[in-house]
N, C-alpha and C positions, 0 to 999 in steps of 0.2 A: 504494500500500500504506500509506503514511504517513497519508493522508487517512482511509482505512478504519479504521485502528487508532486514530486520534484520535477518531473518532465513538464507538468502543467505550469509549475512555478517558473521554470526556466523559459518557457515559451512566452509568458507574459512579461518576464523580466527583460528578455531580448527586445520585445516590442517597445517597452518604455525607454530602454537604453538607446535604441535606434532613433526614436522620436526626439529624445533629448539631444543626441549628437547632431541630428539634422537641424534641430532648432538653433543650436549654437552655431552651426555652420552657416546658416542663412543670416543669422544675426551678425556674424563677423564679415561675411562676403557682401551682403546686400544692405547691411545696416538696418535690418528689421528690428522691431521691438520683439519681446519674448512671445507675445500673443500671436503676432503675424508669423514668427518663426515656427511656432508649434503648428499653426494652420498649414503652412507650406509643407512641413514635414509629414503631417497626417495625410494630406491629399496626394503627396508624392508617394508615400509608403503604400497607401491603399490603391494607388493607380486609378482613382475615380475620375480624374481629368477636369477638375474645376479650374477656373481662371486664377492666374497668379495674382498676388497682392499688387505687384507692379512688374513691368517687363524686366526679365532677368538680364544681368550683364553677361558678358562672355564667360567670366569666371563662375558666375552663378549657374549658367547653363552646363558647364563642364562638371561642376559639383553635383548638379542634379542627375546627370548621366551616371556618374559613378555611384551616387546614392541609390538610384533605382536598381542598378545591376547588383549591388551588394544586398539590397533588400529583397530581391527576387527569391534567393535561396532561403532567407530568413522567413519570408512570407509563406513559402511552401512548407517549411518545417512547422511553423506555427499553425497553419491550416490543417496539416495532417494530425498534429497532436490534438487540437480542439475537436476535429471531426471524429477522431477515435473515441473521445469521451462522449460526444453527442450521439453517434450512430452505432458504435460497437459495444455499448453498454459498460464503458469503463467507470462511469459514475456509479452505476449499480454495483459493480464489483467492489469499488472502494467503500461504498456504504455498507455492503454485506461484510466486508472485512472488518470495518469499524464496529459493527454490531456484534460480530463474532468475538472480537477481542474484548469488547465490553462484557459479553456474557461469560467469558473465561474468568474474569476477575470476580464474578459472583459465585463461582463454583466453590463448594466447601464439602469436605468429607466425601469426595468423589473418587472414582476409579480411573486411573490412567492406564491405557494400553498402548505400549510402544510397538508400532508395526501393524499395518492393516493387511497382512498376508493371510494365508489360510488359517494358521493357528490364532492369530489375532481376531479375525472375523468370527471364528467359532467360539472363542472366549467371550466376545461381545454378545453373541446370540444367547449364550448361556446365562449372561448377566443382565439381560434386558428386563427381567422381572425382579431384580434384586432391590428395587426401590432406591437405587443409588444412581447418580448421573455418571455417564460414561464419556470419556474423552480419548479419542485416538490421536496419536502423534504419528504422522506419516510424511516422509520426505519426498515421495513420488507424487507430484501434483496431478499428473494424468490419472493416477489410480483413484484419487479423491474425486476429481471432476467427472470421470466416466462412471462412477459408482451410482447406481440408482438407489438413492438414500431413502427408501420407503420406511426404514426403521427409525429415522430421525436421529442418527448418530451425530455427535459433535466431533469435528475434526480440527486439528491444528497442523498446518503445513510447516514442517521443519524437521531437522535431524535431532532425534532424541538423545544422541550422544552429547550434544552441546548443552552445557549447563544453563545457558540463557533460555533455551527452548523449554527445558524442564521447569524453570522458574516461571516462564510465561504460562505453562500448563497448570500452574498452581500446585506444584509438588509439595510445597511446605504445608498446604492445607488438605492434601489428599489422604485418604485412608489406606488405599492400596495402589500399588503399581505392578503391572504385569508387563514384562518385556519379552517379546517373541521374535526378536530380530534374527536373521539367519546367521550372523556372526557371533560366536561365543564371546569374543573379545569385546564386542560392542555391548553385549548383555552384562558382562562383568563391569564395564566402565559405567554404564547407566546405573547399575545397582550401587556401586560405590558412591557415585555422585548423589543419587537420590537419598541414600542413607545418611550422607553427610549433611544434606540440607534439612532432612526431616528424619531424625533418629527413630521416631515412633511409627513410621509408615511400614505397612506390611508389603513385602516384595516377593513376587512369584516370578521366577526366571526360567527361561527355556535354555537347555544345554544340549549340545550335539555330541561332544566328546566327553568321555568318562572323567578325564583329568580336570575338566572344567568345573565339575561339581564342587571340589574342594575350594577352588578359587572363588566361586560364587558364595559359598558359605562364609569365607573370610571377608568377602566384600559386604556381607550383611543380608544375603537373601534368606528369607524365612522358609520358602519352599522352592524346590528345584524339580522341574519336569523334563524328562528326556523322552520325547515323542517316539523315538525308535524302540526304546526299552518298553514303553507302555504298549506300543502297537504289537511287539513280539509277545509280551505276556498275555495280551488280549486274545491273540490268535491261538496261543497254546491253551488258554482257558476254554475257548470254543470247542476244543477237541476233548478236553478232560472233564469240564464242568459246564456244558452248554446250558443247562437249566438255570444254574446259578447266574451265568452271564445274562441270560434273558431276564431274570428277576431283577438284577441290578440295573439293567437298561430301563426297565419299567420304572424303577425308583428314581433314576437320574433324569427321566423325562425324554429319553431318546426315542421312546415309542409313546403312542397315545395311551395315557393311563390316568386314572383318577388318583392313584396312590403316589405318594412322594415322601421323602425324608425331610425333616425340618430340625434345626438345632435352635435351642432356646437357652440363652445365657441367664445365669442366676440374677444378674442385675436388672434384667427385663421383667422379672416377675413382680406382681403386686406385693406390697409389703406383708399382707396377711398370709401369703403363701411362701415367703422366704424362710429358709431354714426348717421347713417341714420335711418329713419323710415321704417317700413315694406312696406309701400306703395311706398316709394322712391326706395327701393331695387327691388320691382316688381319681386319677386322670382317666382311666378306662371307662368308668361308669359315668363320669360327668361330661365327657366329651366324645368318647368313642375312639380316641387316638391311643396308641400303645407306646409306652416308654421302652424303646428297643435297646437303648444303651445309655450309659451314664459316664461322663468324663469327669473324674475327680482330679483336682489340680496336683494331688500328691501321688495317687495310685495309677492315674491314667484311665484308660477305658475299662468300664465294667459292663459286660454284655448281659442282657436279660437280668437287670438288677432286682434284688428282692425288695420287699415292701419296707424294710427297715432302713434302707439307704436314704440319708438325708441330703438335701440339696443346699449346700452352703455357698458362701461367697467364692466366686471364681470357678464354680462348677458349671457343667453344661448338660442339658437334657437332649437326647436324640430321640425324636418322635417319628413314628410311622403311622400313616393314616391317609384317608382320602381328603380331598380339599375341604369338604364340609367339616370333618372332625378336626382337622388342623386349624381351621378358622375358629371353630368352637373353643379350642384350647386357647387361642390368642385372645378371644373375647372374654373368656372366663379368668385366665391366669395372668395374662400379660398386661402390664400397666402402661 
């Protein structure tokens, strides 16, 4: 946007400078006053052909010839710049860029996804219903412009490796950053930079090489995903445990299903339900959802917990149920 505005600024600046130089030229050669000098400069520059203030001297005629020749190129440049704004939608592009940048500054607790490739787009599709705003950083402008943005994604054109781009994306206010760039080195650098700017941000990074995993851990990545490893494990599971895979796909939403998994943190519960045991909460009878697992901050995951397990600060409930029962749980227990 700055480059486009600078072109427009230069075009108008050249016009003003040319008129001023022409005015002073006529004032020196023909002894015009400033008003008459400006008048002669404008009619000469615009080539409209009005009558001169007074007949020009030989020096004045020679000056006018050179003034017209010099301004032909300047006039062509100015006309092309202005026409591009009027007829090629440049003003609309600048306004859109301005509104997009303004919207970026309002983002808070959002999710940043670096790279709009296959992995990035799939991650975005899975997060559409997370109730958090998504922002993609993509340096390929054609990829952004040619995308049919029916899902209403927000994009920032830039290289996520650059600290200035991450700051513009509001990384200091974001809750999560997902980096899916093809280069492991870029993902490591983005992780390191983002964690330095915002130590509290959760970072999920893609890795291609096994030795990159340690580097990403050291850089501050909270979770590391290796697509090749995940894909291989998935294909093996289709052979050994096809029904389990089908069941997990149903829960993950890969297939049309009413059932899903939901996690509820202790701090989201209403005050009257905090620090109660699962039996005292009586989730199944009150909502229809099932407490499938329980994550204790000390012991880790407890599957199929018994009724005596208490939900204390820092713990997480993993629920299984259809949309109706999950919503009933949120209405009943979540404040």
